C-alpha atoms as an extended CHARMM CRD file, in Angstrom:
* protein
*
        65  EXT
         1         1  UNK       CA            -13.0600000000        8.3060000000        1.9880000000  PROA      1               0.0000000000
         2         2  UNK       CA            -16.0470000000        6.1980000000        1.0130000000  PROA      2               0.0000000000
         3         3  UNK       CA            -15.2370000000        3.0540000000       -1.2620000000  PROA      3               0.0000000000
         4         4  UNK       CA            -17.6100000000        4.4700000000       -4.0980000000  PROA      4               0.0000000000
         5         5  UNK       CA            -15.5320000000        7.7260000000       -4.3250000000  PROA      5               0.0000000000
         6         6  UNK       CA            -12.2370000000        6.0470000000       -4.2300000000  PROA      6               0.0000000000
         7         7  UNK       CA            -13.5440000000        3.7890000000       -7.0060000000  PROA      7               0.0000000000
         8         8  UNK       CA            -14.4410000000        6.8430000000       -9.0740000000  PROA      8               0.0000000000
         9         9  UNK       CA            -11.0520000000        8.4170000000       -8.4750000000  PROA      9               0.0000000000
        10        10  UNK       CA             -9.2040000000        5.1240000000       -9.4260000000  PROA      10              0.0000000000
        11        11  UNK       CA            -11.1000000000        5.0530000000      -12.7880000000  PROA      11              0.0000000000
        12        12  UNK       CA            -10.4550000000        8.8090000000      -13.5900000000  PROA      12              0.0000000000
        13        13  UNK       CA             -6.7160000000        8.7490000000      -12.7180000000  PROA      13              0.0000000000
        14        14  UNK       CA             -6.1950000000        5.5040000000      -14.6440000000  PROA      14              0.0000000000
        15        15  UNK       CA             -8.1840000000        6.2750000000      -17.8430000000  PROA      15              0.0000000000
        16        16  UNK       CA             -7.1800000000       10.0780000000      -17.6170000000  PROA      16              0.0000000000
        17        17  UNK       CA             -3.4820000000        9.1210000000      -17.2800000000  PROA      17              0.0000000000
        18        18  UNK       CA             -3.7820000000        6.6280000000      -20.2220000000  PROA      18              0.0000000000
        19        19  UNK       CA             -5.4430000000        9.3040000000      -22.4080000000  PROA      19              0.0000000000
        20        20  UNK       CA             -2.6740000000       11.9870000000      -21.3990000000  PROA      20              0.0000000000
        21        21  UNK       CA              0.1630000000        9.3750000000      -22.3130000000  PROA      21              0.0000000000
        22        22  UNK       CA             -1.3740000000        8.6400000000      -25.6490000000  PROA      22              0.0000000000
        23        23  UNK       CA             -1.7710000000       12.6230000000      -26.1560000000  PROA      23              0.0000000000
        24        24  UNK       CA              1.8700000000       13.1050000000      -25.1080000000  PROA      24              0.0000000000
        25        25  UNK       CA              2.9980000000       10.6840000000      -27.6610000000  PROA      25              0.0000000000
        26        26  UNK       CA              1.0910000000       12.3040000000      -30.3340000000  PROA      26              0.0000000000
        27        27  UNK       CA              2.2110000000       15.8390000000      -29.4000000000  PROA      27              0.0000000000
        28        28  UNK       CA              5.7160000000       14.6050000000      -29.1270000000  PROA      28              0.0000000000
        29        29  UNK       CA              5.9580000000       14.0990000000      -32.7950000000  PROA      29              0.0000000000
        30        30  UNK       CA              5.7690000000       17.9560000000      -33.4360000000  PROA      30              0.0000000000
        31        31  UNK       CA              7.2080000000       19.2130000000      -30.2140000000  PROA      31              0.0000000000
        32        32  UNK       CA              9.2640000000       16.7200000000      -28.0880000000  PROA      32              0.0000000000
        33        33  UNK       CA              9.5590000000       18.7310000000      -24.8820000000  PROA      33              0.0000000000
        34        34  UNK       CA              5.5520000000       19.3240000000      -24.6260000000  PROA      34              0.0000000000
        35        35  UNK       CA              4.9220000000       15.8160000000      -25.6020000000  PROA      35              0.0000000000
        36        36  UNK       CA              7.2250000000       14.4870000000      -22.8900000000  PROA      36              0.0000000000
        37        37  UNK       CA              5.8440000000       16.6030000000      -20.2710000000  PROA      37              0.0000000000
        38        38  UNK       CA              2.0350000000       15.6370000000      -21.2740000000  PROA      38              0.0000000000
        39        39  UNK       CA              3.0650000000       12.1020000000      -21.3190000000  PROA      39              0.0000000000
        40        40  UNK       CA              4.9820000000       12.4180000000      -17.9360000000  PROA      40              0.0000000000
        41        41  UNK       CA              2.1960000000       13.8910000000      -16.1990000000  PROA      41              0.0000000000
        42        42  UNK       CA             -0.1900000000       11.1040000000      -17.5130000000  PROA      42              0.0000000000
        43        43  UNK       CA              2.0490000000        8.3560000000      -16.4690000000  PROA      43              0.0000000000
        44        44  UNK       CA              2.0100000000        9.8270000000      -12.9160000000  PROA      44              0.0000000000
        45        45  UNK       CA             -1.6250000000        9.9850000000      -13.0100000000  PROA      45              0.0000000000
        46        46  UNK       CA             -1.8400000000        6.4280000000      -13.9700000000  PROA      46              0.0000000000
        47        47  UNK       CA              0.6400000000        5.2560000000      -11.3050000000  PROA      47              0.0000000000
        48        48  UNK       CA             -1.2400000000        7.1650000000       -8.8030000000  PROA      48              0.0000000000
        49        49  UNK       CA             -4.4790000000        5.2070000000       -9.9270000000  PROA      49              0.0000000000
        50        50  UNK       CA             -2.5130000000        2.1120000000       -9.9840000000  PROA      50              0.0000000000
        51        51  UNK       CA             -1.3630000000        2.8240000000       -6.2320000000  PROA      51              0.0000000000
        52        52  UNK       CA             -5.0070000000        3.6050000000       -5.2140000000  PROA      52              0.0000000000
        53        53  UNK       CA             -6.0010000000        0.2730000000       -6.5110000000  PROA      53              0.0000000000
        54        54  UNK       CA             -3.5970000000       -1.3750000000       -4.2970000000  PROA      54              0.0000000000
        55        55  UNK       CA             -4.9450000000        0.9340000000       -1.3810000000  PROA      55              0.0000000000
        56        56  UNK       CA             -8.5900000000       -0.0560000000       -2.1290000000  PROA      56              0.0000000000
        57        57  UNK       CA             -7.9590000000       -3.5620000000       -2.1670000000  PROA      57              0.0000000000
        58        58  UNK       CA             -6.3410000000       -3.4900000000        1.2540000000  PROA      58              0.0000000000
        59        59  UNK       CA             -9.0900000000       -1.2620000000        2.8270000000  PROA      59              0.0000000000
        60        60  UNK       CA            -11.9000000000       -2.8510000000        4.8010000000  PROA      60              0.0000000000
        61        61  UNK       CA            -15.5000000000       -2.2430000000        3.3940000000  PROA      61              0.0000000000
        62        62  UNK       CA            -17.6870000000       -0.5330000000        5.7990000000  PROA      62              0.0000000000
        63        63  UNK       CA            -21.3430000000       -1.6210000000        6.2520000000  PROA      63              0.0000000000
        64        64  UNK       CA            -23.9820000000       -0.1360000000        3.7330000000  PROA      64              0.0000000000
        65        65  UNK       CA            -25.9860000000        2.5790000000        5.0970000000  PROA      65              0.0000000000
């Protein structure tokens, strides 16, 4: 995977996960089960983004084309 593509995926997962966690907390006030489900999915997405940050930091940059 190209570094630019990986960078875009990282940003999408981290910020999308944070947004989903916030939405889950908000929804959790009226429907606890649905709120936990949304927040859990957002937490997993955010954690995947954080893991990809580690992967990206250890990857070697290829020469520009």
